[in-house]
N, C-alpha and C positions, 0 to 999 in steps of 0.2 A: 175335203179341206176348204177352209174359208179364205177369202182374200184378206190379207192382213197388212196392207201397205198404209198403215195409219200414220207413220212418221214422215212419209214421203209425199203425200198428197196425190190425188187422182181426179180424173174427170168423172162426173156422175154417169156420163154415157158409158164409160169403161166400167164403173161400179155396177151399173145395171147389167151390162154384158157379162160381167164376172158372176153375178148372182144367178143369171139365167142359165149359165153353163156349169154351175156348181152342183154336183150330184149329192153333196153331203149337207147342203143347207136344209134344215128340217122343214121349212115352209115349202121349199121347192119339191121336196120329197112327197109332200102331201098333195102336190099337184096344183098349187095356186099361190096367190100372193098372201103374205102373212096377215093374219087378223090382228090388228093393233089394239083391239078392244080388250077389256078385262072383265071376267065374271066377278060377282060380288066377293066370292071366297078369295080369288086371286088378288083383288084390290085390297082386301083385308090383310092378306099375308104381306103384300108390298108395303103398306103403311106401317104395319107392325114391325117388319124388319128394319125399315128406315128409322122408326122411332127408337128401337132398341139400340141401333148403332149410334144414333145421335146422342142417346142417353149415356152411352159409354164415353163418348168424347167429352160430354159436359162434365161427367165425373172426373175425367182425366184433367180437364181444365181447372176444376176446383182443387185437385191435388197439387196443381202447379202454381197455386197462388203465392207460394214463397219463392217464385222465380226471382232472379236477380234483376233489380231495376237499375237503369243506367243514369246515375247522377254524378256530376263532377265530384271527385273525392280529394285528389291531392295533386297539385301542380308541382310534382317533384321533378327529378332529373329526366324522367321519361314523359313528362307532360301530364295532362289531365287524363284520368282513366276514361276510356271510351268503350262503347259497346263491343267493338270488334276485339278488344284485348281480353274479353272474357269468353270469347268463342274458342272452341278447340282449334289449335293451329297445326293439326296433324296431317293435312292433305299434301302429299307430294305430287310430282308430275304424273306418276303412274296412276294414282288414285283419281286425279282429275280427268285424265284421259279415259279411264274406265267409265266415269260418270257421264261424260258428254258423248262418247262413242256409243254407249248403251242407249242414250237418248236418240241417236240417229237410227238405232235398231237395224244393224246391218242385215240380219237374216230376213226380216220383213221387207226391207228395201230391195233385197236381191230377189227373194221368192216372188214378191208381188209387184215391186216397182220396176224391175228390169223388163218384164214383158210389156209393161205399159210404155216404157221408153221406146221399145222396138215397134209396137203396134201403132203408137201415136205418130211416130216419125215416118213409118213406112220405109225404113232404111235398114241396111245391114251394118250401119256405123254406130251401133250402141256403145261399144267400148270407147270409141272416139268421143262420143257425147259426154261420157263420164269424165274423160280426160279434160275436156274443155271446161266442164263444171268445176273440176278440181283447180284448174288454172285461175278461174275467176275468184274462187274462194281463197286461193293462195294470195292473190293480189289484195283481197280484202284483209287477210290476216297480217300482211306486212304493215299496213297503216294502223290496224287495230292494236297490234302488239307494240308498235312504235309509240303509241299514245298511252299505253298502259301505266307507265310510271307517273303520269300526270293526273290519273283518275283515282281518287282516294277512297271511293266507296264501292260496294258490291252490287250496284244497280245495273251492271252489265250495259246493254245498249243505251238505256236512258241516261246513265251516268256519263257516257261518252258524248252523247248528243247534247246533254246539258252543259258539259264542260266546253264543248266546241261552239254550240249555237245559242247558248244562253238558257236562263232558267225557265222562261216561258215555253219555248219549244221543247226543252228537256222535260218539263212537267207534262206537257202534252204527250210526249213519247212515253213517259212513265205509265200514265193511265192506259194509253194505247197498248203498250207491251203487256200490262197486267191483264187487260181484256183479251188480248191475243193468246197468251199462254193459258188462260182459263178456258177459252174456247177449245184450244188444242187438247187440254187435259180432259175435258168432257167428251170430246170426240174419241180420244184414246180409250177412256173408261167404257164408253158405250160399245165400241167395237170389240174391246177385249171381252166384255161380258157375253156378247153374241158369239164370238169365236170360241170361248170356253164352253158355252152351252153346247155347241155343235161337237166339239172335241170329246167332251164327257159322254155324250150320247153315242158317238161313233165308236168309242172304246168300250161300249157295253153298259154305261152308267145310265142313271135316270134322266128323264127329260126335265131339266131344271129351267125356271124362268131366267131370261138373260139378265134381268135386273138383279136377281139374287146372286148370280155369278159376279156381276160388277161390284155389288155391295161387299161381298166377301173379299175380293181382291183389293178394293179401295181401302177397306179397313186394315188389311195387312200392310198395304203400302203406307197408310197413315201411321201405323205403329212403328214402322222402320224409320220414317221421316222424323218422327217425334224424338228419336234417340240421336246419339252422336252421328254426324254425317259419315264418319269412317265406317260405320256398320253398313250403311247404304252402299258405300264404295266397294266394300268386300263382297256384298251380294251381287252387285252389278258386275264386278270383276269376274266372278264365277260364271255368271250367265254369258258374259261376252266371250270368254274363252270357249265355252261350249258352242256358241254360235259360230265362232271362227273355225274351230276344228271340224265341225260338221260340214260347213261350206267348202273348206279346203279339201276335205275328203272327196267331195263330189268333183271338185276341179281336178284333183290329181287322178281320180278315176277316169275322167274324160281324156286327160292327156295321155295316160298310160295306154289306153285303148286306141289312141289316135283320132278320136272324134268320129263323127259320122261321115265326113268327107275329107279327112286329113286336117292337119294343123297349118294355119296360115295367119300372117299378120295383116291380111288385106282389110280386115274390119277396122284397123287403125289408120288406114291410108286417108290422106286429105281428100282423095277423090270421092270418098263416101259423102262428103258435104254437097255433092252435086245430085244426090238422089233423095227422093222422098221430101219430107218437111223437116230439115235439121233443127230449126229453132224450137219446135215442139219437143224433139228428142232431148235437146239441151235443157229445156225447162223442166221436164220430168226427171231428168238425171239430177238436176240441181236440188229438187225436192228431197232426194234421198239423203242429203247431207244435213237436213234440218235437225238441230240438236247440238252440233259441235260448237255453236256460237255461245254456249252457256258457260264456257271456261271462266269468264270474268265474274260470273255470279258467285263463285266460291272464293273470291279474293280474300275475304276476311277469315277464311278457314284454311288458307294455304300457307305453307312454309315459304317464306321469302317470296311473296306474291309477284314482285316486279321481275323475278326470274322464272318462277314456276308457271305463271299464267301464259307468258309468251311461248315457253317451251311446250306446254301442254297443247296450246292452240296449233302450233306448227305440226306437232306429232299427230294430232287428231285429223287435221285437214289432209296432210300428205299421206298418212297411213291409210285412212279410209278411202282416199282417192285412188291410191294404188290398188287397194284390195278390191274396190268396186270395178275398176278397169280390168284387172286380171280376171276376176270372176265373170264379168260380162263376156270377155273374150273366150274363156274356157267353155262357158255354158252355150255360147253361140256355136262353138266348134262341135259341142256334143249334139246339137240339133242339126247343124249343117246350114251354111249361109244361104243356100238355095231355097231352104224351107222355113227359115227363122221368122220372116215377117208373117207368113201365112199361119204358122203354128201359134205365134204370139197373139195374133188377132183372133183366131178361132178357139183356142184353148189355153188362155193365159194362166189359169189357176193350177194347171197340172204340169207345167214344163219342168220346174226344178225338182219336184217330187218324182216325176217320171224319170228324169235323168239320174237321180239318186238310186232308184230301183234298178235302172238299166245298167249303169256303169259301176255301182258299188254293191248294194244289197237291198232287197225288199225291206229288211228290218230297218235300215237307215231311212228309207222313205217313210215308214211309219213313225219313227222317232222324230223325224223332221217336223211332222205336224204338231207333236207335243212341244218341241223346242220353239215353235212359232209362238206358242202361248207364253212361254217364259221370256221370249224376246219382247213381246208386247208388255209384259209386266215390268220388265226392266225399263222400258220406255216410259211408262207412266210414273215409275218411281223417280226417274230423273226429273221429269217435269213437275212432280210434286215438290221436289227439293228446290227447283228453280222458282216456282211460285212462292214457296216459303221464304226464300232469300229476298225476293222482291218486296213482300210484305214487311219483312224484318227491316230492310233498309229504309223503306218509306216510313215505318214506325219510328226508327231512330232519328229520322230527319224532321219529325213533327208533321209530316203530311197526313199520315194516318194516326189513329190513336197510339199513344206511346206504349201501351201495354203490348203491342205487337213487337216492340223492340226488347222484349224480355228474354233472358237466357236461362235455361234450366240449370240449376246449381250443380246437378250431378252429371248430366249429359253434355253440358257446355254447348248446347245447340239451341236454335230459336224454336223451341218446342211449342210455345204458345201460337206462333204464326203457323206452324205445321198443323196444329189442331184446327185453327180457323179455316185453313185451306180444305182440310178433310170435311169439316162440318158444312161449309158452303157448297163444296162439290157434291157431297152426298145429298144435300137438300135439292140442288138443281137437278141431279140425276133422278131423284124421286118425282119431281115435277114432270120431267121428261117422260118417265114411265107412266105416270098417272094420266097424262093427256094423250098417251098412245102413240108417241113418236116411234117410228121404226129405228132401231139402234144403228143400222147401217145405211139404208137408203135415204134417211132423213137426218138424224142427229149427226152421224159421222160425216156425211157428205157436206152438210151445211157448215158445221163447225170447223172441220179440217180445212176446207177450201178457204174460209175466211182467215184462219190462222196462218195458212201458207202465205197469203197475200201480206198479212201483217208482219210476219218475220222478214220477208224480203224487203218490204218498205223500211223497216227498222235498220236493216243492214245497209241499205242505200243511204239513209240519213246519217248513219255512223260514219260511212266513208266521207260524206260531205263534211261532217263535223271534224274529222281528222284534218282535212285540207284547210278549213277555216281556222282551226285552232293553231296550226303551225304557221299560217300566214300572219296571224295576229300577235303571236308571242315570240319572244326572242330566245327560243330554245334552238337546239341543233336542227338546222334546216337542210339536212341531206336530202337532195331532190328525190331520190328513189323512194325512200320510206315515208316522206312527208307530203309529197305532191304527185309524183308520177304513178306509183303503184296504187294509191287510193283513188286517183283520178281514173285510171283504167278500170279499177274495181267498180267505181261509181257508174261508168259507162256500161259495163257488163251487167251490173245489178239493175240499172235503169232499163236495160233491154228485157231482163226477166220480169220486172214489174209491168212493163208494157204488154208482154205476152200473157201474163196472168190476168191483167185487166181485160185484155182482148178476149180471153177464153173464160172469164169469170162465171158467166152464165152456165157453162158446161161444168165448171169445177163445183158449183154449189147446187146444181139441179134445176136451173131455170132462171129466167130473167127477173121474175118477181122476187124470188129468194135473193138473187144478186143485188137488186135494188135495196131491199130491206137490210141486208147484211152490210152493204157499203155505207148506208146511212148510219147504222149502228157504230161502225168503226170510225167514221168521221166524228160522230158525237163523242166517242171515247177520247179522241185527240183534243177536240175543242173543250171538253170538260176539264182536261188537265190544264190547258192554257188558262181557262177561266179561274181554276183553283189557284194558279200562280199569281194572277192579277189580284185576286182577293187577298192572298197571303202578303203580297207586296204592300197592300193598303192597310190591312188589319194587323199583320204580324211581321213587320219588316225585319226583325232580328232573325226569325226563323227562315224567312225568305232569303236573306243574305247568306245563311248557313247552308243553303241547298248545295252550293258549290264549296266544298271544304277548302280551307287554306292550303295552298301548295298545289292546287289543281291547275291554276293558271297564274301567269305573272302580270297580266294586264286586265284591268276592269272591262275593257272592251269585249273580251271573250266571255264575260259573265253577265252580260246585259240581258234584258228581256227579249 
């Protein structure tokens, strides 16, 4: 079994440890480090496969030339026809919850993320750390959802930041978020290809190149994202139900058998904060939630978004938090509190699979490895849709080419933006494979570590934007939702950012990589700010429209 904690983030020290102790990793089985070079024939197959896939997407793009363009049509009783009115409006609370919780990938977070929480903290308080992370994210959700009615586009984080902190900071956040999610998407695709390669081989199949596995899965993901978002929601819903049922079966099996040392709530006691290194435990527990924040990205496709988005956000945060806490408690009981730190440190990849075989059935242990692949696929499908909506929104605002703001006339989805995401990602994955990056120890480690930092920074800026927005505008200023909760969230998120920066060299595999990636991320933000300044000078009307009418009531909240 391969480590698959791709949505939760991890330290390279832990990744290396996991790879060394992983008996099913094909390169480890051969007794050495992987050979990242390619023979001539392999390079030919790689380039040929990528070219064929890109050719398919180019043909799809030509077929979509009749996509609907967004031009003002009629200022009738419902106002000017806008892009979002031509999108499918079929997403309800349940569909959005499926989309974003699948992005958090509960199975991969539990199977691979939970042991890292325990080993990194050196504490038996794993369940408590998940509870603390849930509390921080709940506080974030309070301000996030309170501001939702005043944010009129689907740019998620950057739209909130732009509305609260101004167009310049908002545009910096837009390019920063776009780069962050692209890095995360590449990390997921790289790891998924490697994990699929190992699983196919372990089940008796051929030894396939990891990049071929990635290519097939990315093409499938792109085809789903090209169509109506409700199709993606249905696929993700099925995968999420399977993940939940399998993990609950393991939890129930542990409880029915009474665990290894009996059942106790001691792991939830505040006294656990006095042992080990709790801040690291909280940091890694927090990473397991990444994905839930995407609820607002689907605003334009939601039924009654001012009600649907807040409800979906609360359900996602609270539901995932309770599930993680309960699962961490049950699995720790299955191993035994006296042994959990040692086992999580020495054999992190086998804990959950071993518990499934011990307390339920060996068959479930085998199936769990397969379901890890479907969990990862659901994760990349979610983030493909997130990237698509970012491009779509920036296209409709005139920041990126307007063609990205096209809606497919039959699917009522931003299909052209989905094609661009697929083409760019496949091309970058091809470069990654051709230059010989290892999909796990290099590509995944570097890109996921950077994306983790980026998402936490965006969340912190969003909490700050909520505070500033409600202080500047004469909207309902209930202290809890507009000041106290977002301020507490900002404090907690600031602490997480500090911990990530402090351990960033470990997250991305070394100080040199950390310096390069931090420079890249800073350049992404500054590039967005520069774009806003140029727009203000050269295209003032487009610049002014970055914050839609109704997003704020005072010009002071919309300044540069």
